[in-house]
C-alpha positions as CSV (number, residue, x, y, z in Angstrom):
1,M,-131.8,-61.1,11.2
2,P,-130.9,-57.9,9.7
3,Q,-134.8,-57.4,8.4
4,S,-136.5,-55.4,11.2
5,A,-139.5,-56.8,13.2
6,S,-141.8,-53.8,11.8
7,L,-142.1,-54.5,8.3
8,P,-145.0,-56.7,7.0
9,T,-143.8,-60.0,5.9
10,T,-145.7,-60.0,2.4
11,F,-145.9,-57.1,-0.1
12,D,-148.3,-56.0,-3.4
13,P,-146.6,-57.8,-6.4
14,A,-146.6,-54.7,-8.0
15,L,-143.9,-53.0,-6.3
16,T,-141.3,-55.9,-7.1
17,Q,-140.0,-54.3,-10.8
18,G,-139.7,-51.2,-9.2
19,A,-138.0,-52.5,-6.2
20,A,-135.7,-54.6,-8.4
21,N,-135.0,-51.5,-10.5
22,A,-133.5,-49.7,-7.2
23,I,-131.4,-52.5,-6.3
24,H,-130.0,-54.1,-9.1
25,V,-129.9,-51.0,-12.0
26,C,-129.8,-48.3,-10.2
27,L,-127.5,-49.0,-7.0
28,K,-125.9,-52.5,-9.0
29,L,-125.4,-53.7,-5.2
30,Q,-123.1,-56.7,-5.7
31,P,-122.8,-59.4,-3.2
32,T,-119.8,-58.5,-1.4
33,E,-121.2,-55.4,-0.4
34,R,-122.7,-54.3,2.8
35,M,-126.2,-51.8,2.4
36,T,-128.4,-49.6,4.9
37,L,-131.8,-49.2,4.6
38,I,-133.1,-46.7,6.7
39,T,-137.4,-46.5,6.4
40,D,-140.2,-45.8,8.7
41,Q,-143.7,-47.2,9.1
42,A,-145.6,-45.4,6.2
43,S,-143.3,-46.8,4.4
44,A,-142.8,-50.4,5.4
45,E,-144.6,-52.0,3.0
46,I,-142.5,-50.4,0.1
47,A,-139.1,-51.5,2.2
48,A,-140.2,-55.2,2.2
49,A,-140.3,-55.1,-1.5
50,L,-136.7,-53.3,-1.2
51,V,-135.5,-56.0,1.2
52,N,-136.4,-58.9,-1.1
53,E,-134.4,-57.3,-3.8
54,I,-131.4,-57.1,-1.4
55,E,-132.1,-60.6,-0.4
56,Q,-131.7,-61.9,-3.6
57,T,-128.3,-60.7,-4.2
58,G,-126.8,-62.0,-0.8
59,A,-125.3,-58.5,0.6
60,D,-124.9,-58.2,3.9
61,Y,-127.8,-55.1,5.4
62,H,-129.2,-53.8,7.6
63,V,-132.9,-52.2,8.0
64,F,-133.9,-49.1,10.2
65,V,-137.5,-48.0,11.0
66,L,-137.1,-44.4,12.0
67,E,-139.9,-44.8,14.5
68,E,-138.2,-47.4,16.6
69,Y,-135.5,-44.7,17.5
70,G,-138.2,-42.0,19.2
71,A,-141.1,-39.9,18.4
72,R,-140.9,-38.1,14.8
73,P,-140.0,-35.8,13.7
74,H,-136.9,-36.5,15.0
75,R,-134.5,-33.0,15.3
76,D,-131.2,-35.3,14.8
77,M,-130.7,-38.7,12.6
78,P,-130.5,-41.5,15.3
79,R,-126.7,-41.7,16.1
80,P,-127.2,-46.2,15.1
81,V,-128.7,-45.0,11.8
82,L,-125.1,-42.9,11.2
83,D,-123.1,-45.7,12.5
84,D,-124.2,-48.1,10.4
85,L,-124.7,-46.2,7.4
86,A,-120.6,-45.4,7.6
87,Q,-120.0,-49.1,7.3
88,S,-122.1,-49.3,4.2
89,Q,-121.1,-48.5,0.6
90,V,-125.0,-49.1,-0.9
91,S,-127.8,-47.4,1.0
92,I,-131.5,-46.5,0.6
93,Y,-133.5,-43.5,2.5
94,A,-137.5,-44.7,2.0
95,C,-139.4,-42.8,3.9
96,L,-142.2,-39.9,4.1
97,T,-140.7,-36.4,5.0
98,Q,-142.0,-34.9,8.2
99,T,-141.7,-30.7,9.2
100,G,-138.1,-30.2,10.7
101,E,-136.7,-33.3,9.5
102,L,-134.5,-31.7,6.4
103,R,-131.7,-31.3,9.0
104,T,-131.9,-35.2,10.0
105,R,-131.3,-35.7,5.9
106,M,-128.5,-33.2,5.9
107,Q,-126.5,-35.5,8.9
108,M,-127.4,-38.1,6.8
109,M,-125.7,-37.0,3.8
110,D,-122.8,-35.9,5.9
111,V,-122.0,-39.5,6.2
112,I,-122.9,-40.4,2.2
113,N,-120.6,-38.0,0.7
114,P,-117.0,-38.6,2.0
115,H,-117.7,-41.8,2.1
116,R,-118.8,-42.1,-1.5
117,I,-121.9,-44.1,-0.6
118,R,-124.1,-45.0,-3.5
119,H,-126.9,-43.7,-1.8
120,G,-131.1,-43.9,-3.5
121,H,-132.7,-41.2,-1.9
122,M,-136.7,-41.8,-1.9
123,V,-138.1,-39.2,0.0
124,N,-141.9,-39.8,0.0
125,I,-142.1,-42.7,-1.8
126,N,-145.3,-44.4,-2.6
127,K,-146.9,-47.2,-4.5
128,Q,-147.9,-44.6,-7.5
129,I,-144.3,-43.9,-7.6
130,M,-143.4,-47.5,-7.4
131,V,-145.6,-48.5,-9.9
132,E,-144.8,-45.1,-12.3
133,G,-141.0,-43.1,-12.1
134,M,-139.9,-46.3,-11.1
135,R,-140.6,-48.4,-13.8
136,A,-138.8,-46.3,-16.1
137,D,-135.6,-47.7,-18.5
138,F,-132.8,-46.0,-16.8
139,V,-130.5,-47.0,-19.1
140,E,-132.3,-44.2,-21.6
141,V,-133.1,-42.3,-19.0
142,D,-129.0,-41.7,-19.0
143,R,-128.4,-41.4,-22.4
144,L,-131.1,-38.7,-23.2
145,S,-129.7,-37.4,-19.8
146,Q,-126.3,-37.2,-21.3
147,K,-126.9,-36.1,-24.2
148,L,-128.8,-32.8,-22.5
149,I,-125.6,-32.3,-20.4
150,E,-123.8,-32.1,-22.5
151,K,-125.4,-29.1,-24.4
152,C,-125.6,-27.4,-21.1
153,R,-121.8,-27.7,-20.4
154,R,-122.0,-25.3,-23.3
155,A,-124.6,-23.1,-23.1
156,Q,-124.8,-19.7,-21.2
157,R,-128.2,-19.5,-20.8
158,V,-131.0,-21.6,-20.5
159,T,-134.3,-19.8,-21.3
160,C,-137.9,-21.0,-19.9
161,K,-141.7,-20.3,-21.2
162,T,-144.4,-21.5,-20.5
163,A,-148.3,-20.8,-21.4
164,A,-149.1,-20.3,-17.7
165,G,-146.8,-17.1,-17.5
166,T,-143.4,-18.6,-16.9
167,D,-140.7,-16.4,-18.6
168,Y,-137.2,-17.0,-16.8
169,V,-133.7,-17.0,-17.7
170,A,-130.7,-18.6,-16.1
171,E,-127.1,-17.5,-16.7
172,L,-124.9,-20.0,-16.2
173,S,-121.3,-19.9,-15.2
174,P,-118.4,-22.7,-16.5
175,K,-117.0,-22.6,-12.6
176,L,-120.6,-24.3,-11.5
177,N,-120.8,-27.4,-12.8
178,W,-123.6,-29.7,-14.5
179,V,-124.9,-32.8,-12.4
180,K,-126.5,-36.0,-13.7
181,T,-128.8,-38.2,-11.6
182,A,-130.2,-40.1,-14.1
183,G,-131.4,-43.0,-11.9
184,L,-128.1,-44.9,-12.7
185,I,-126.0,-44.1,-9.2
186,T,-122.3,-44.0,-8.8
187,P,-120.4,-43.5,-5.6
188,A,-119.5,-39.7,-7.7
189,K,-123.0,-38.4,-6.4
190,W,-126.2,-39.8,-4.7
191,G,-129.0,-39.8,-6.8
192,N,-133.2,-39.8,-6.2
193,L,-134.9,-42.5,-6.6
194,P,-136.7,-42.9,-9.2
195,G,-133.8,-40.4,-11.1
196,G,-134.3,-38.5,-14.3
197,E,-132.7,-35.1,-14.2
198,I,-129.4,-32.7,-14.5
199,F,-128.7,-29.3,-12.7
200,T,-126.5,-26.7,-11.6
201,S,-126.7,-24.0,-9.7
202,P,-127.1,-20.6,-11.4
203,F,-124.6,-18.2,-12.0
204,N,-127.6,-15.7,-12.0
205,S,-131.3,-15.9,-13.2
206,N,-134.1,-13.2,-13.3
207,G,-137.4,-13.4,-14.8
208,R,-141.2,-15.0,-13.6
209,F,-141.3,-18.7,-12.6
210,V,-145.0,-19.7,-12.0
211,V,-145.1,-23.1,-10.1
212,D,-148.4,-24.7,-11.4
213,G,-147.0,-28.2,-10.5
214,V,-145.9,-28.5,-6.7
215,V,-143.7,-27.2,-4.5
216,G,-141.3,-29.6,-2.0
217,D,-140.2,-30.6,1.6
218,Y,-143.1,-31.1,3.5
219,L,-145.3,-28.7,2.0
220,C,-145.4,-30.9,-1.2
221,Q,-147.9,-33.6,1.6
222,K,-149.6,-30.5,2.2
223,Y,-150.9,-29.4,-0.8
224,G,-150.0,-31.3,-3.6
225,D,-150.7,-30.4,-7.5
226,I,-151.3,-27.0,-6.8
227,G,-152.0,-26.4,-10.6
228,A,-155.7,-25.0,-9.7
229,T,-153.8,-22.0,-7.8
230,P,-150.3,-21.7,-9.0
231,L,-147.5,-20.0,-6.9
232,T,-146.3,-17.1,-8.7
233,I,-142.0,-16.0,-8.3
234,D,-140.9,-13.2,-9.0
235,I,-137.5,-13.3,-9.4
236,K,-134.5,-10.3,-9.2
237,D,-130.7,-11.3,-9.4
238,N,-131.3,-15.0,-8.3
239,R,-133.3,-13.9,-5.1
240,I,-137.7,-14.0,-5.0
241,A,-138.7,-10.7,-5.4
242,S,-142.3,-10.9,-5.0
243,L,-144.5,-13.7,-4.8
244,A,-148.4,-14.1,-5.6
245,C,-150.9,-17.4,-4.9
246,A,-154.6,-17.0,-3.8
247,N,-154.2,-19.9,-1.9
248,Q,-153.2,-17.8,1.4
249,E,-152.0,-20.3,3.6
250,L,-149.7,-21.4,0.7
251,L,-148.4,-18.1,0.0
252,E,-147.7,-17.5,3.8
253,E,-146.1,-21.0,4.6
254,F,-144.0,-20.6,1.5
255,D,-142.7,-17.4,2.1
256,K,-141.7,-18.2,5.6
257,Y,-140.2,-21.2,5.0
258,C,-137.5,-18.7,2.2
259,H,-136.8,-17.0,5.1
260,T,-135.2,-19.3,7.0
261,D,-132.0,-18.0,6.7
262,E,-130.1,-15.1,5.0
263,N,-130.1,-17.9,1.8
264,S,-133.5,-19.2,1.8
265,D,-134.6,-17.3,-0.7
266,R,-131.9,-17.7,-3.5
267,V,-132.0,-19.7,-6.5
268,G,-129.8,-22.7,-5.2
269,E,-130.6,-25.1,-8.1
270,F,-131.8,-25.0,-11.9
271,A,-132.9,-28.7,-12.9
272,I,-134.1,-30.2,-16.2
273,G,-136.2,-33.2,-16.0
274,T,-135.4,-36.4,-17.9
275,N,-137.6,-39.5,-16.5
276,L,-139.6,-40.4,-19.7
277,A,-141.7,-42.5,-17.8
278,C,-143.2,-39.4,-16.0
279,T,-146.3,-38.0,-18.1
280,R,-148.2,-36.1,-15.8
281,I,-147.8,-34.3,-12.3
282,I,-148.9,-36.7,-9.7
283,G,-148.7,-34.5,-6.7
284,H,-145.5,-35.7,-5.3
285,I,-141.9,-33.8,-5.1
286,L,-139.8,-37.3,-5.5
287,Q,-141.5,-38.0,-8.9
288,D,-142.7,-34.7,-10.3
289,E,-139.3,-33.1,-10.0
290,K,-138.2,-36.0,-12.5
291,L,-141.1,-35.0,-15.5
292,P,-139.4,-33.5,-18.4
293,G,-139.4,-30.3,-18.0
294,I,-137.5,-27.4,-15.6
295,H,-137.8,-27.2,-11.8
296,I,-135.9,-24.9,-9.5
297,A,-134.9,-25.2,-5.9
298,F,-134.6,-22.0,-3.4
299,G,-132.1,-22.8,-0.6
300,H,-129.0,-24.9,-0.8
301,P,-127.3,-25.1,-3.9
302,Y,-125.8,-28.7,-3.4
303,S,-122.5,-26.9,-3.2
304,E,-120.5,-30.0,-3.1
305,H,-121.3,-31.2,-6.6
306,T,-122.0,-27.7,-8.4
307,G,-119.2,-25.8,-6.6
308,Q,-121.5,-22.8,-5.6
309,A,-119.8,-20.6,-3.0
310,W,-122.7,-20.2,-0.4
311,K,-125.1,-22.7,1.3
312,S,-128.8,-22.6,3.1
313,T,-130.3,-25.1,6.0
314,T,-133.2,-25.1,3.7
315,H,-134.4,-26.8,0.2
316,I,-137.9,-26.2,-1.3
317,D,-138.2,-27.1,-5.0
318,C,-140.7,-25.5,-7.1
319,V,-142.1,-27.1,-10.4
320,G,-143.8,-26.0,-13.2
321,R,-145.8,-27.6,-16.6
322,F,-145.5,-27.8,-20.2
323,F,-142.0,-26.3,-20.8
324,D,-140.5,-24.4,-23.8
325,I,-136.8,-24.4,-23.3
326,W,-133.6,-22.9,-24.9
327,L,-130.2,-23.2,-24.4
328,D,-129.0,-20.1,-25.5
329,D,-130.8,-19.9,-29.6
330,E,-130.9,-23.9,-29.2
331,Q,-134.9,-25.1,-28.6
332,V,-134.8,-28.3,-26.9
333,M,-138.0,-28.4,-25.1
334,A,-141.5,-27.6,-27.0
335,Q,-144.6,-27.7,-24.5
336,G,-143.0,-30.5,-22.4
337,T,-141.7,-33.0,-24.9
338,F,-138.0,-33.0,-26.1
339,L,-137.0,-32.0,-29.4
340,I,-133.3,-33.6,-29.0
């Protein structure tokens, strides 16, 4: 039987709609396909809800619970997982992050990208996200995202401002691709679930970005919503020039993270969230980065998709609140509400 014995036999029915969206709408799993589901003990109930929907399609599948392959954090993704993944057309990663495991997810992507697997990335998924962001009308989210990305591809710069103090300009290049991950996942690009963003890698950027929402990777689990102690990042020529935060521990951890390698302090991703089911910061990066507004990330620029020339071993997202956004001279968002 493909299902791991570690998964519960029952689950909260409230998870059903989000799980159905993931399998039938976002990934469009077909009866003739094969699927790999990677999960962990903390996410086992959500995995059980996903398996319930997978089984309705009749597709072949295999479930991997990471703790069954050694104590975490893992330095490397277990080989049986990667070998199984290479045989599948569809996959999901539904796990809580642990410090030092970014490497394992990059190894997973090294299989997913060349095999053009339709992959749903559900890092730090929880029940709240399943009943909020995962219940979005992803057809509508995709429509909005397509309209916005067409405008962005014609723009030379994006200006972002907030009442909290963000005043930041990203310069764009036609040589760097805009990518849509709006929830409807295709072989061309894996996507986070819940989906709802468009992103590129900026040619250059300058200004102040105030993170009064959340920071990413494992720091998000530790600090959650940092609206009470925002992190202020001054950026010059696409790199961190200075940092300030009333939470000294967060400041030191973020600074250390962004000095892991030579490009860890470099703006690799510039993104606009488009998931209309996300209405507020909840303290979880998986959903919060889809909130209508801007987020940037320092480190790896998803060069395999954006066309950026450099790489990094790290990637940390930074999310703010209530943006005003201009594409060149056209305002497309006011205080977090789209004008298009």
